[in-house]
C-alpha positions, -999 to 999 in steps of 0.1 A, spaced: 110 -221 741 143 -239 739 176 -223 749 187 -218 713 153 -202 705 157 -179 735 192 -169 724 179 -160 689 149 -141 703 171 -121 727 195 -112 698 166 -103 675 148 -81 701 180 -62 709 189 -58 673 155 -46 663 152 -21 691 187 -8 697 205 -14 664 238 -23 680 272 -21 663 283 -50 685 262 -77 702 271 -109 720 246 -130 739 258 -159 760 241 -184 782 251 -182 819 273 -207 836 245 -216 860 220 -221 831 213 -257 842 184 -244 863 175 -244 899 143 -244 919 136 -207 913 144 -204 876 111 -222 865 127 -232 832 139 -198 823 175 -190 813 205 -172 826 222 -149 801 250 -123 797 246 -96 771 275 -75 758 261 -47 736 274 -15 721 250 10 706 247 47 700 214 46 719 236 43 750 257 74 744 256 97 774 235 74 796 243 61 831 244 24 836 210 22 851 195 40 821 213 16 797 199 -14 816 164 1 814 167 4 776 178 -33 774 149 -44 796 125 -24 775 139 -39 743 135 -74 756 99 -68 766 80 -100 775 112 -121 772 122 -106 806 90 -119 823 86 -152 804 120 -165 793 148 -148 812 155 -157 849 188 -138 852 206 -113 830 240 -97 832 243 -66 810 275 -50 798 264 -20 777 284 8 762 279 37 738 297 40 705 320 70 710 357 66 717 371 78 750 403 99 750 
């Protein structure tokens, strides 16, 4: 899978499973690869979805990992996740 195909697949999986109101997926700065990456990519995900409302950070990350499914094992080497719910804080 090419890097652009990976980006589209990540966006599609997250959209299908979490229905975000905001989503940004970016390749990592060190995406050129290194010995341990085995051709997999480095990515940052910024996502806002009601599925995250009331959850702790680790629970949000688990939802993202679950939504990405096999992509985590086969296509993603490193992932930075910035997830938030949809309510407004006062």
